[in-house]
C-alpha positions as CSV (number, residue, x, y, z in Angstrom):
1,M,-59.4,-64.0,-94.0
2,E,-56.4,-62.4,-95.8
3,L,-56.4,-61.6,-99.6
4,N,-53.8,-62.0,-102.2
5,L,-53.8,-60.3,-105.8
6,P,-54.3,-63.1,-108.1
7,A,-57.3,-65.0,-106.2
8,L,-59.1,-61.9,-105.9
9,L,-58.7,-60.8,-109.5
10,E,-59.5,-64.1,-111.1
11,A,-62.6,-64.2,-108.7
12,V,-63.5,-60.8,-110.0
13,A,-62.9,-61.9,-113.8
14,A,-65.0,-65.2,-113.1
15,T,-67.9,-62.8,-112.2
16,I,-67.6,-60.6,-115.1
17,P,-65.9,-62.6,-117.9
18,D,-67.5,-60.3,-120.8
19,R,-67.0,-57.0,-119.4
20,E,-64.1,-54.7,-120.4
21,S,-61.1,-54.8,-118.4
22,L,-58.9,-52.6,-120.4
23,R,-59.1,-50.1,-123.3
24,F,-56.0,-48.7,-125.0
25,G,-56.1,-46.9,-128.2
26,D,-58.2,-49.2,-130.4
27,R,-57.4,-52.4,-128.4
28,R,-59.9,-53.8,-126.1
29,F,-59.6,-56.4,-123.6
30,T,-62.3,-58.3,-121.7
31,W,-61.6,-59.6,-118.1
32,A,-61.8,-63.4,-119.7
33,Q,-58.9,-62.4,-122.2
34,T,-57.2,-60.7,-119.4
35,T,-57.4,-63.7,-117.3
36,E,-56.0,-65.7,-120.4
37,R,-52.9,-63.7,-121.0
38,T,-52.0,-63.2,-117.6
39,R,-51.9,-66.9,-117.2
40,R,-50.0,-67.3,-120.1
41,L,-47.7,-64.9,-118.8
42,A,-47.2,-66.8,-115.8
43,S,-46.6,-69.9,-117.7
44,V,-43.8,-68.5,-119.7
45,L,-42.1,-67.7,-116.4
46,L,-42.7,-70.9,-115.0
47,S,-41.3,-72.5,-118.2
48,H,-37.9,-70.5,-117.3
49,G,-37.8,-71.7,-113.8
50,L,-39.1,-68.5,-112.3
51,T,-41.3,-68.7,-109.2
52,I,-41.0,-68.6,-105.6
53,K,-37.9,-70.0,-104.0
54,G,-38.2,-70.5,-100.3
55,D,-40.5,-70.1,-97.2
56,H,-41.8,-66.7,-96.4
57,D,-41.4,-67.6,-92.5
58,A,-37.8,-68.1,-93.0
59,A,-37.1,-64.7,-94.4
60,E,-35.8,-61.5,-92.8
61,P,-38.1,-58.4,-93.4
62,W,-35.7,-57.1,-95.6
63,Q,-35.6,-60.3,-97.6
64,S,-37.6,-61.8,-100.6
65,V,-37.7,-65.4,-101.5
66,H,-39.4,-64.6,-104.8
67,D,-37.6,-64.5,-108.4
68,H,-38.0,-60.8,-109.5
69,V,-39.4,-59.6,-112.7
70,A,-38.3,-56.3,-114.1
71,L,-41.2,-53.9,-115.8
72,Y,-39.3,-51.9,-118.0
73,L,-42.4,-50.5,-120.3
74,F,-44.7,-47.7,-121.1
75,N,-47.8,-47.7,-120.1
76,G,-50.2,-50.4,-122.1
77,N,-51.8,-53.4,-121.6
78,E,-48.6,-55.4,-121.3
79,Y,-47.7,-53.4,-118.0
80,L,-50.5,-54.6,-116.0
81,E,-50.6,-58.0,-117.7
82,C,-47.0,-58.4,-116.3
83,M,-47.8,-57.5,-113.0
84,L,-50.8,-59.9,-112.8
85,G,-49.0,-62.8,-114.4
86,A,-46.0,-62.7,-112.4
87,Y,-47.9,-62.6,-109.2
88,K,-49.8,-65.9,-110.7
89,A,-46.3,-67.5,-111.1
90,R,-45.4,-66.5,-107.6
91,C,-42.8,-64.3,-108.9
92,A,-42.5,-60.5,-107.7
93,P,-42.5,-57.9,-110.3
94,F,-41.1,-54.4,-109.7
95,N,-41.0,-51.1,-111.8
96,V,-38.1,-49.7,-113.5
97,N,-38.0,-46.0,-114.6
98,Y,-37.9,-45.7,-118.1
99,R,-36.3,-42.6,-118.0
100,Y,-32.9,-43.9,-116.5
101,V,-29.8,-44.0,-118.7
102,A,-27.4,-47.1,-118.5
103,D,-25.8,-46.5,-115.1
104,E,-29.0,-46.1,-113.4
105,L,-30.8,-49.1,-114.9
106,R,-27.6,-51.4,-114.2
107,Y,-27.9,-50.2,-110.6
108,V,-31.6,-50.9,-110.1
109,L,-31.4,-54.3,-112.0
110,A,-28.3,-55.4,-110.1
111,D,-30.3,-54.1,-106.7
112,A,-33.3,-56.0,-107.4
113,A,-31.3,-59.1,-108.6
114,A,-33.4,-59.2,-111.5
115,R,-34.2,-62.6,-113.1
116,A,-36.3,-61.6,-115.9
117,V,-37.1,-58.0,-117.6
118,V,-40.2,-57.4,-119.9
119,Y,-39.3,-54.2,-121.9
120,H,-40.6,-52.1,-124.9
121,G,-38.3,-52.3,-127.9
122,A,-37.7,-48.6,-127.7
123,F,-35.5,-49.4,-124.6
124,A,-33.4,-52.3,-126.2
125,P,-30.2,-50.3,-126.9
126,T,-30.0,-49.0,-123.2
127,L,-30.7,-52.7,-121.9
128,A,-28.1,-54.0,-124.1
129,E,-25.6,-51.5,-122.6
130,V,-26.0,-53.2,-119.1
131,L,-26.7,-57.0,-119.9
132,D,-22.9,-58.1,-119.8
133,D,-23.0,-56.9,-116.1
134,L,-26.2,-58.7,-115.2
135,P,-25.3,-62.5,-115.5
136,D,-28.3,-63.6,-113.6
137,L,-31.0,-62.4,-116.0
138,G,-32.7,-65.6,-117.4
139,L,-35.6,-64.3,-119.7
140,L,-35.7,-61.1,-121.8
141,L,-39.4,-60.4,-123.5
142,Q,-39.4,-57.6,-125.9
143,V,-42.9,-55.8,-126.4
144,D,-43.0,-54.7,-130.0
145,D,-43.6,-50.8,-130.0
146,G,-43.1,-49.9,-133.6
147,S,-39.6,-48.5,-132.7
148,G,-37.8,-51.0,-135.1
149,N,-35.2,-52.2,-132.7
150,E,-34.6,-56.0,-133.3
151,L,-34.7,-58.4,-130.7
152,L,-31.9,-58.6,-128.2
153,P,-29.9,-61.6,-128.4
154,G,-31.7,-64.7,-126.6
155,A,-34.8,-62.5,-126.1
156,L,-38.4,-63.5,-127.1
157,D,-41.0,-61.5,-128.6
158,Y,-43.8,-60.8,-126.2
159,E,-46.9,-61.7,-128.0
160,S,-45.2,-64.7,-129.5
161,A,-44.1,-66.0,-126.2
162,L,-47.7,-65.9,-124.9
163,R,-49.4,-67.4,-127.9
164,A,-46.8,-70.7,-127.4
165,A,-47.5,-70.7,-123.6
166,S,-50.5,-72.6,-121.8
167,P,-53.2,-70.8,-120.1
168,R,-53.6,-73.8,-117.6
169,L,-51.8,-73.5,-114.8
170,P,-50.9,-76.4,-112.1
171,D,-53.7,-76.8,-109.3
172,E,-51.2,-77.0,-106.7
173,L,-49.7,-73.6,-107.9
174,V,-52.9,-71.7,-107.8
175,A,-53.7,-73.2,-104.5
176,S,-50.4,-71.9,-103.1
177,W,-51.2,-68.0,-103.8
178,S,-50.4,-66.4,-100.8
179,P,-51.4,-63.3,-98.9
180,D,-47.6,-63.1,-97.9
181,D,-46.6,-63.2,-101.3
182,L,-44.6,-59.9,-102.1
183,Y,-45.7,-56.8,-103.9
184,I,-42.5,-54.8,-104.7
185,L,-42.3,-51.0,-105.7
186,Y,-38.9,-49.3,-106.1
187,T,-38.8,-45.8,-105.1
188,G,-36.2,-43.1,-105.5
189,G,-35.0,-40.1,-103.4
190,T,-36.6,-40.8,-99.9
191,T,-33.9,-43.5,-99.1
192,G,-31.2,-42.2,-101.3
193,M,-30.5,-44.2,-104.1
194,P,-33.5,-46.2,-105.1
195,K,-34.9,-49.0,-103.0
196,G,-37.3,-51.7,-103.3
197,V,-40.0,-51.5,-100.7
198,L,-41.5,-54.9,-99.7
199,W,-45.1,-55.5,-99.0
200,R,-47.2,-58.4,-97.9
201,Q,-50.0,-58.3,-101.1
202,A,-52.6,-58.6,-98.1
203,D,-51.2,-55.4,-96.5
204,F,-50.9,-53.6,-99.7
205,L,-54.4,-54.4,-100.8
206,V,-55.9,-52.9,-97.8
207,S,-53.3,-50.2,-96.7
208,A,-52.4,-48.8,-100.2
209,L,-55.3,-49.7,-102.3
210,G,-58.2,-49.4,-99.7
211,V,-59.7,-52.6,-100.9
212,L,-61.1,-52.8,-97.4
213,P,-61.3,-50.0,-94.6
214,E,-58.1,-50.8,-92.4
215,S,-60.3,-51.4,-89.3
216,E,-62.2,-54.2,-90.8
217,E,-61.7,-57.9,-91.7
218,I,-64.0,-59.7,-94.2
219,S,-65.1,-63.6,-93.7
220,S,-65.2,-64.4,-97.7
221,I,-63.7,-63.1,-100.9
222,D,-67.2,-62.9,-101.9
223,E,-68.2,-59.6,-100.6
224,I,-65.6,-57.8,-102.7
225,V,-66.6,-59.9,-105.6
226,A,-70.3,-59.0,-105.1
227,K,-69.4,-55.4,-105.0
228,A,-67.2,-55.6,-108.1
229,G,-70.0,-57.1,-110.1
230,R,-72.0,-54.0,-109.5
231,G,-69.0,-51.7,-110.3
232,R,-68.9,-49.1,-113.1
233,V,-65.3,-47.4,-112.6
234,R,-63.7,-46.3,-115.7
235,A,-60.1,-45.1,-114.5
236,L,-57.8,-43.4,-116.5
237,P,-54.3,-43.1,-114.7
238,A,-52.5,-40.3,-116.6
239,P,-49.2,-40.8,-115.1
240,P,-46.6,-43.7,-115.9
241,F,-47.3,-47.2,-114.5
242,M,-43.9,-47.2,-113.4
243,H,-45.0,-44.8,-110.8
244,G,-46.7,-46.3,-107.9
245,A,-49.8,-43.8,-107.8
246,A,-50.7,-44.7,-111.2
247,H,-50.6,-48.7,-111.2
248,W,-52.1,-48.2,-107.7
249,N,-55.0,-46.6,-109.3
250,A,-55.4,-49.1,-112.2
251,I,-55.4,-52.0,-110.0
252,S,-58.0,-50.4,-107.7
253,A,-60.0,-50.1,-110.6
254,W,-59.8,-53.6,-111.5
255,V,-60.7,-54.8,-107.7
256,A,-63.7,-52.8,-108.2
257,G,-64.6,-54.6,-111.3
258,G,-63.9,-51.5,-113.5
259,T,-62.2,-50.8,-116.8
260,V,-58.8,-49.2,-117.2
261,I,-58.2,-46.9,-119.8
262,I,-54.8,-45.8,-121.2
263,Q,-54.3,-42.8,-123.6
264,S,-53.3,-43.2,-127.1
265,N,-49.7,-41.9,-126.7
266,P,-48.5,-43.2,-123.2
267,T,-44.7,-42.3,-124.2
268,S,-44.9,-38.8,-123.0
269,F,-47.7,-36.7,-121.2
270,D,-49.9,-34.9,-123.6
271,A,-52.7,-32.8,-122.0
272,E,-55.0,-32.9,-125.2
273,D,-54.7,-36.7,-125.5
274,V,-55.5,-37.4,-122.1
275,L,-58.7,-35.3,-122.3
276,A,-59.5,-36.9,-125.7
277,A,-59.1,-40.5,-124.2
278,A,-61.3,-39.6,-121.2
279,A,-63.8,-38.3,-123.1
280,Q,-63.8,-40.7,-125.8
281,H,-64.0,-44.0,-123.1
282,H,-66.2,-42.1,-120.8
283,A,-63.9,-42.1,-118.1
284,T,-65.5,-41.9,-114.5
285,S,-62.2,-41.1,-112.6
286,L,-59.0,-39.3,-113.9
287,L,-55.5,-39.8,-111.8
288,V,-52.9,-36.8,-111.9
289,V,-49.7,-36.0,-110.3
290,G,-50.3,-32.9,-108.8
291,D,-49.9,-29.4,-110.2
292,P,-47.4,-30.4,-112.9
293,M,-50.2,-32.7,-114.8
294,A,-53.3,-30.8,-113.6
295,R,-52.1,-27.4,-114.9
296,P,-51.8,-28.3,-118.3
297,L,-54.9,-30.1,-118.2
298,L,-56.8,-27.3,-117.2
299,D,-55.0,-25.1,-119.9
300,S,-56.1,-27.6,-122.5
301,L,-59.7,-28.1,-121.1
302,E,-60.4,-24.6,-120.7
303,S,-59.6,-24.2,-124.4
304,S,-61.5,-27.1,-126.0
305,D,-64.9,-28.6,-125.8
306,H,-64.2,-32.2,-124.8
307,D,-67.4,-34.0,-123.3
308,L,-66.3,-35.0,-119.7
309,T,-69.7,-35.5,-118.3
310,S,-69.2,-38.8,-117.3
311,L,-66.2,-37.8,-115.1
312,R,-66.8,-37.7,-111.4
313,H,-63.5,-37.8,-109.8
314,V,-60.2,-36.2,-110.3
315,L,-57.6,-37.7,-108.3
316,S,-53.9,-36.6,-107.1
317,G,-51.3,-38.2,-105.7
318,G,-47.4,-38.1,-105.9
319,A,-46.8,-34.1,-105.9
320,V,-48.4,-31.2,-104.4
321,L,-51.9,-30.1,-106.0
322,S,-52.2,-26.7,-105.1
323,D,-55.4,-24.7,-103.7
324,E,-55.7,-22.7,-106.9
325,T,-55.7,-25.7,-109.1
326,K,-58.2,-27.4,-107.0
327,R,-60.5,-24.4,-107.1
328,R,-60.0,-24.5,-111.2
329,L,-60.5,-28.0,-111.4
330,T,-64.0,-27.6,-109.4
331,R,-65.0,-24.7,-111.6
332,A,-63.8,-26.3,-115.1
333,L,-65.6,-29.4,-114.3
334,P,-68.9,-28.9,-112.3
335,G,-70.0,-31.8,-110.2
336,V,-66.6,-33.4,-110.0
337,T,-65.0,-34.2,-106.7
338,V,-61.1,-33.6,-106.6
339,I,-59.6,-36.2,-104.3
340,D,-56.0,-35.4,-103.1
341,V,-54.4,-38.3,-101.5
342,L,-51.4,-38.0,-98.9
343,G,-49.2,-41.2,-99.0
344,S,-45.9,-42.8,-100.0
345,S,-44.4,-46.0,-101.1
346,E,-43.8,-46.8,-97.4
347,S,-46.8,-46.0,-96.1
348,G,-49.5,-46.6,-98.5
349,R,-52.8,-44.1,-97.9
350,Q,-52.3,-41.7,-95.0
351,A,-54.8,-39.2,-95.5
352,I,-57.4,-38.0,-98.2
353,G,-58.6,-34.4,-98.9
354,M,-61.7,-33.8,-100.7
355,T,-62.6,-30.5,-102.6
356,H,-66.1,-30.0,-104.2
357,E,-67.5,-26.7,-105.8
358,S,-68.0,-25.3,-102.4
359,A,-65.9,-27.1,-99.8
360,D,-62.3,-28.4,-99.0
361,S,-61.7,-30.9,-96.3
362,G,-58.1,-30.6,-95.8
363,F,-56.6,-33.7,-95.3
364,V,-58.0,-36.1,-92.8
365,P,-56.0,-38.7,-91.7
366,G,-56.9,-42.6,-91.8
367,P,-57.5,-44.3,-88.6
368,N,-53.9,-45.7,-88.2
369,T,-52.3,-42.5,-89.3
370,A,-50.2,-40.6,-86.8
371,V,-47.7,-37.8,-86.0
372,L,-44.7,-38.7,-84.0
373,D,-42.9,-36.3,-82.1
374,E,-39.2,-34.9,-83.1
375,S,-37.5,-37.7,-81.3
376,R,-40.0,-40.4,-82.9
377,T,-40.3,-41.9,-79.5
378,R,-44.2,-41.3,-79.0
379,P,-47.4,-39.9,-81.0
380,L,-48.6,-36.5,-80.8
381,R,-52.1,-35.5,-79.6
382,P,-54.4,-33.1,-81.9
383,G,-53.6,-29.7,-81.5
384,D,-49.9,-30.3,-79.9
385,P,-48.0,-27.4,-81.7
386,Q,-44.7,-29.4,-81.9
387,L,-43.7,-30.2,-85.9
388,G,-43.6,-34.1,-86.0
389,W,-43.1,-36.6,-88.3
390,L,-46.2,-38.2,-90.6
391,A,-46.3,-41.9,-89.7
392,K,-48.8,-44.9,-90.2
393,H,-48.9,-48.1,-88.2
394,G,-51.1,-51.2,-88.6
395,R,-50.6,-52.3,-92.2
396,V,-47.2,-50.9,-93.2
397,P,-44.4,-52.5,-95.5
398,L,-41.8,-55.3,-94.3
399,G,-39.0,-53.2,-95.2
400,Y,-36.4,-52.2,-97.9
401,L,-35.1,-55.1,-100.0
402,G,-31.6,-56.1,-99.0
403,D,-31.3,-53.0,-96.7
404,P,-31.5,-54.1,-92.9
405,G,-30.3,-50.4,-91.7
406,K,-32.7,-48.4,-93.8
407,T,-35.4,-50.8,-92.6
408,A,-35.2,-50.4,-89.0
409,A,-34.6,-46.6,-89.6
410,T,-37.9,-46.2,-91.8
411,F,-39.8,-48.6,-89.9
412,P,-39.2,-47.9,-86.1
413,V,-41.1,-49.9,-83.2
414,I,-42.4,-47.5,-80.7
415,G,-44.2,-48.7,-77.5
416,G,-44.5,-52.1,-79.1
417,V,-46.1,-50.5,-82.5
418,R,-44.4,-50.7,-85.7
419,Y,-44.7,-47.4,-87.7
420,A,-43.7,-46.6,-91.4
421,V,-42.1,-43.1,-91.1
422,A,-41.3,-41.9,-94.7
423,G,-39.6,-38.5,-93.8
424,D,-42.8,-36.1,-94.2
425,R,-43.0,-33.1,-91.8
426,A,-46.5,-32.5,-90.3
427,R,-48.7,-31.1,-87.4
428,L,-51.9,-32.3,-86.2
429,R,-54.4,-29.8,-85.9
430,P,-56.7,-29.7,-83.2
431,D,-59.6,-31.0,-85.2
432,G,-57.5,-34.1,-86.2
433,S,-56.6,-32.9,-89.8
434,I,-52.9,-33.1,-91.1
435,E,-51.0,-29.9,-91.6
436,L,-48.4,-31.2,-94.1
437,H,-44.9,-29.3,-94.1
438,G,-43.1,-31.4,-96.7
439,R,-40.2,-33.8,-96.9
440,E,-37.4,-33.4,-94.8
441,S,-35.0,-35.2,-96.7
442,A,-32.8,-33.8,-99.6
443,T,-35.2,-34.7,-102.1
444,V,-36.6,-32.9,-105.2
445,N,-40.1,-33.7,-106.1
446,T,-40.2,-32.2,-110.0
447,G,-43.2,-33.2,-112.1
448,G,-43.9,-36.3,-110.0
449,E,-40.3,-37.7,-110.1
450,K,-38.1,-37.7,-107.1
451,V,-34.5,-36.8,-107.2
452,F,-31.8,-37.6,-105.0
453,V,-29.7,-34.4,-104.8
454,E,-26.6,-35.8,-103.7
455,E,-26.6,-38.0,-106.9
456,V,-26.9,-34.9,-108.8
457,E,-24.1,-33.2,-107.1
458,S,-21.8,-36.2,-107.8
459,A,-22.7,-35.8,-111.4
460,L,-21.9,-32.4,-111.5
461,K,-18.7,-32.5,-109.9
462,R,-17.5,-34.7,-112.9
463,H,-17.1,-31.6,-114.7
464,P,-13.7,-30.1,-114.8
465,A,-14.9,-26.5,-114.2
466,I,-16.8,-27.4,-111.0
467,H,-15.1,-27.0,-107.5
468,D,-18.1,-27.5,-105.5
469,A,-21.9,-28.0,-106.0
470,V,-25.1,-28.2,-104.0
471,V,-28.4,-29.2,-105.5
472,V,-32.1,-28.1,-104.1
473,G,-35.4,-28.0,-105.5
474,R,-37.1,-24.3,-105.7
475,P,-40.9,-23.8,-106.4
476,S,-41.9,-23.8,-109.9
477,G,-45.3,-23.2,-111.3
478,R,-44.7,-25.8,-114.1
479,W,-43.2,-28.4,-112.0
480,G,-44.2,-28.2,-108.7
481,E,-40.3,-28.1,-107.7
482,E,-37.3,-27.6,-110.2
483,V,-34.0,-28.8,-109.7
484,V,-31.3,-26.0,-109.2
485,A,-27.7,-26.5,-108.7
486,I,-25.5,-23.9,-106.9
487,V,-22.1,-24.0,-108.1
488,S,-18.6,-22.4,-107.6
489,L,-16.1,-22.8,-110.2
490,R,-12.3,-23.5,-110.3
491,P,-9.9,-20.5,-110.5
492,G,-9.9,-19.1,-114.0
493,A,-12.4,-21.7,-115.2
494,S,-15.8,-21.2,-116.8
495,A,-18.6,-23.2,-118.0
496,S,-21.8,-22.6,-119.8
497,D,-25.3,-23.9,-118.6
498,A,-25.5,-26.3,-121.7
499,S,-22.0,-27.6,-120.7
500,L,-23.1,-28.5,-117.0
501,Q,-26.1,-30.0,-118.1
502,A,-24.5,-32.1,-120.8
503,T,-22.2,-33.7,-118.0
504,C,-25.1,-34.4,-115.8
505,A,-26.9,-36.0,-118.9
506,E,-23.9,-38.8,-119.4
507,T,-25.2,-40.4,-116.2
508,L,-28.3,-38.7,-115.0
509,A,-32.1,-39.2,-116.7
510,G,-33.4,-35.8,-117.9
511,F,-35.5,-35.1,-115.4
512,K,-32.8,-34.7,-112.9
513,V,-30.7,-32.4,-114.9
514,P,-30.6,-29.1,-113.2
515,K,-32.9,-26.5,-114.9
516,A,-31.0,-23.5,-113.7
517,F,-27.3,-23.1,-112.3
518,I,-26.4,-20.4,-110.1
519,R,-22.5,-19.4,-109.8
520,L,-21.2,-18.1,-106.6
521,P,-17.5,-17.7,-105.4
522,E,-18.1,-20.3,-102.7
523,V,-20.6,-23.0,-101.6
524,L,-21.7,-22.6,-97.9
525,R,-21.0,-25.8,-95.8
526,S,-20.8,-26.6,-92.2
527,P,-17.4,-27.2,-90.5
528,A,-18.1,-30.9,-91.1
529,G,-18.3,-30.4,-94.8
530,K,-21.9,-30.8,-94.9
531,A,-24.1,-29.1,-97.3
532,D,-26.1,-26.0,-96.1
533,Y,-29.6,-26.9,-97.8
534,R,-31.7,-24.2,-95.9
535,W,-28.9,-21.8,-97.3
536,A,-29.0,-23.1,-100.7
537,L,-32.8,-23.2,-101.1
538,E,-32.6,-19.4,-100.1
539,V,-30.0,-18.6,-102.6
540,A,-32.2,-20.4,-105.2
541,K,-35.4,-18.6,-104.3
542,K,-33.8,-15.1,-104.4
543,D,-32.4,-15.8,-107.9
544,L,-36.1,-15.7,-109.0
545,Q,-36.3,-12.4,-107.7
């Protein structure tokens, strides 16, 4: 039997209707309320003609037959409601980075062929800049966030639209919910410009959420529902839901019959606010994005007296969690297990490392995780000294939305087996554990955000004083990596850091703007004109000395 998200979560809700599904500040939602609200959201979409438009069997791996719903939102009950409600309408929701400026937002909405956008009022001015270029958008739902921005022309107020919609869905629609319906995650960096990764829901539930061991099958949904009925997970995903790791954690908690906790102020990361929410709502798990979140939390934790005795797990994904930080966490939170998840949007979970007060397992690969050789023609055996490519087979995504070329490159078929190869370099140690060497592609992971360096280089070259530029990420205790630009100026020209940053900020989100600039007479390139990123990284590191 294969699973789909709406049927699974409705079955869980029917078993525990009065248990809390979500807490957000002073808001409380039961499972029954979440079911009703998500069905009402589905009715809103259906009333605007948004649903599935074709047959999965007739689609190529890089094609979607769904109408797509953009989630341009801070964390809140609305984000998860819209995900689940869209699936119930047989639409495919997708994440939008709310830090994007207008050019970036326009690109993502156009690339996804978005038919609807659900957005917080704070983002109305940026969305307004791009609407004239997106004629296929048929529905705008604005969530009141106290920002004071009026509804955009033609937009509906989110809560008003839900109140006016029916919680009843056609029986034939509910019966049609399918394991082949798509989960779409937009990811930036590993493929260049942001691309939508297409997963079958059945594969996503197993490979990304771990609903079942990948080697097992179930005969009935009742097996999962019975376990959810006994569940007592109270999960606090601290990162924005616009990142996969955060909403994966939230949906996993829901599948387990748990409660999702959202900190009081989700508009920016505040370590004290996160810890206060974890203590107040008795969180049993806390998700962070590597050192960039874990270190500020530790600084706050070590100088405060929050009661976190309910906490059992600290999970991390999306950025490096250093050994030092793991040790600090286990010292500051006795009895807590630190779980470091290795994976990607293109692979789901690939390996997990567990750290206790007295032990660290390293990254232990899942049964379908492999390391391919340099040429990507065969899997390596444990102990092979060759540095290869981290890969996964079995339940992997179908492809990238609208991009057959990148689909073929990232999901190669080797010996009749289809693999996902996101771009991480790795070795297999003799004991079978993973020795991770990082991403090969020209990507910077800063504070959990992925930055495609060529995009930053292009923005820099818009400055009249810039002759050439190359951008890299160098180690940072605060951000994991920080964006650094090595630039050469035109003869006789000058440019302050502030001026260069201002030029970048015209077309880039703030996290992509370089934090430092290194001026040299010449930027080293190959005879073919390609940037030498290894040289650039050495230059950036030496600048710290």
